[in-house]
N, C-alpha and C positions, 0 to 999 in steps of 0.2 A: 504493500500500500504506500502511496505517496505521503510524505510528511505534511503536517499542518492541514489535514483534511478531515472531514467527517464522513464516515461510511456506515452503512447499515440503517435499519429503520425499526428495530425492535425496541419499542418503548416499554420500560418497566411498568408494572402495575402494582408495585408494592405500596404499602400504606404511606400516605403523605406525599405521593408523587405530585399532586397539585401544588403543594407547598413550594417545591423547587422549580416548578414551571413559572411561578408568579413573582419571584424575588430577585432574579439575576442582576438587574441594574444596580442595586445597592448592596448586594451580597458581600462583596469583598470589603467595602467600606465599613459595614456594620461589624464584620468579624474583627477587623483591625481595631476599631474603636473600643469594642467590648473587652478586648484582651490587652489594650494599651500597646498594640503592635507586637505583643509577645507571640502571637500565632505565627508570625513570619519566621521568628527564630526557631519555634518549635517544629515547623515544617522543614527547615534546613537541617535540624538535628535528625529528623526522621529520614530525610533524603540521604544523609551520610550513612545511616544504618542500612538503608536500602541498597546502596552501592558498595557496601563494605567488603563484599567478597568478589568484587569485579564482575558482576553479572553481565551477560551479553543480551539477555532479553528481559525486559522489565514491564510490568503492568501496574498502572495506577487505577484502582477501581473506585467507583463513585467519584471520579476526578473533578466533577463540577466545573468551575471556571479555570481549572488547570494550574493552580499555584504549586501544588506538590509535584505535578508532572514537570513543570519548568525547573523547579529546584533539583529534581533528580537528573534531568537532562543536562543541566549545567555541570553536574559532578560526575556523571557516568563517563565511561571510556568512549572514545570517539567512534568505535565500531559497535557500541551498544545500541540496541533498538528500544526506544521508549514508546509505549502505547498508553493511552488513557481511555477508559470506558465509562460511560454514564448514560442514564436514560433520558436526561433533559437536553434536548436540542438547543434551547436558548442558552443554557450554560456552556455547552460545547462550542457554540458560535463565539462566545466570549473567549474561551480557551484557545481557539484557533487564531483569533486576532492577537492574543498575547504571545503565542509562539512565533507567529510571523514577525511581530515587532521585535522580539528578542533574537530572531535569526536562528531559532532552534527547530530541529527536524523531529517532530513528534506527531504520531498518528493518533487521531481521536475518533473513537468508534461509538456509535449509539448501541446500547445493548442492555440486557436485563441480567442482573447479578444472580438471579435464580437460574439462569441458563446462559452462562458466559459464552460468547460466540467464538471460542477458541478450543482447539483440541486438547486432550489430556496431556499433562506434562509439557506445557508450552513455555513456561516462564521460569527463569532462574530466580527471580525475585519479584515480589509483589508488595504493594503498599496501599494505604488508604489514609486520607487526611480528614478527620472530623466527619466521617460518614459511617463508621462502623456502628455507632450508636443507633443510627436509623435502621440498620439491618438487624439489630439484636435487641433493641429496647421494646419490650412488650410486642414483639413481632412473631406471629405464628409461623413465619417462614424462616426463622433464624437458622434452623438446622440445615435447611436447603442452601441458604447462602454460604454458610461455612463449608458445606460439602462441595460446592462448586469451586470455592477458593482452593480447597485442597486438591480437587481434580485437575485444575489447570496449572498448579504449581509443581515444579519438578521435584523428585525426591532429593532431599538435602537442601532444598530452596528455603528462603526465608520470607515471611510475611510480616511487614512492619506496619504497626497501627499507631497513629497519634490521635488521641481522642480525649474528650472531657473525662474527668475522673472525679474521685472524692478524696478529700484529705485523709490522712491516716486515721484509723479508728480512735486513737488516743488524743488526737488534736481537736478537742471539742470546741474550743473557741474559734479556731480557724474554720471548722466545719460550719458553725453557725453563720459567720459572716459570708462564707462562700455561698450557702443556700440563699441567704437574704439577697446577695448581689445578683445571683442568677435569676431568682424568682421575681424580683421587683425591678431591678435596674435594667437587666438585659431584656426582659420581655416588654417592659414599658417603652424604653427607647427604641427597641426594634419595631414595635407597632407604629411609633411616630414616624420613624425614618422610612420604613418600608410601606406603610399603609396596609399591612397585612396582619390582622390580629391573629388569625388561626396559625399562621406560620410561626410567629415568635412565641405564642403561648405554648405550642408544641415543643419548640426548641428549648425554651426555658424549663419546662416541666421535665423533659427527658434528661437534660443536662443535670438538673438538681437531683434526680433520682437514679442516675445511671450507676453501673457497677463501680466499685472501688477497684484499685489496681490488682489486688489479690484475687478478687472475685472474677475479674476478666481473665486473669491468668488461668484460673481453675477451669473456666468455661472453655478456653482454647485447648487445654490439655484433655478435657473430657471429650472434646469434639474430634480429636484425632491427631493433634500436633504432638510431636515427640518432645520438644523442649520449648519453654517460654520464659523469657526474662523481661523485666520492666524497669523503667526509671520514672520516678515521679517528677513533675514539673511544677514550679511555683506552688509549693506547699501541698501538692496533690490536686490542684485545680485541673490539671491534665496529666497525661502519662503517655510514654512511648513503650509499646510492647513489641518484642521481637519474637515471633513464633517460627520454629523450624519444623519442616515436614520430615 
């Protein structure tokens, strides 16, 4: 496939797909504002983990507007092939423009994570930036999504997740302020900036109640990954998990 293009037409039907069809114009701005720009650094950390073993084939799932795909492409070897897949065509349109502006050769594909449009054992490394929560938070298709990730990942390959998380269980004060910030500040400002109440009510509610780092590690191990490590970010507000098949 040619780089910086969109191919395929398989739109995902998973829960909340309308949320992501409706907010692309302000999506990046809101993410940066709510994390004080820390999400940019967190994606770069995740990108470094993604390319740590010098993979030749890399897939960014739920790639959205392409920020993690771009970070990976900048760090990957020159002969590495970077692909991003997402169900939202409006977001992929933004991703294509970003890649073209940066002069990066990335292929963007529309596709459903419940049926990833690639053969088994296709990728040395995979990653996801702030999308795993949507696949696994109160989602009846969670097992299918993880099964598909394992299917297209090569044996010995790594799957890198950067996602919202929870402060350590014994950090009660930090946990209180974290939940207050996500529930009231994030959802409130998100509604104002985006004009989409449903989108940011869901994002705030899911972030406030998502797995802690240990819980997500255990979920990945139970789902079939052989080894999982994690690093907390900013007192546990987010975390990077590295899962090996």
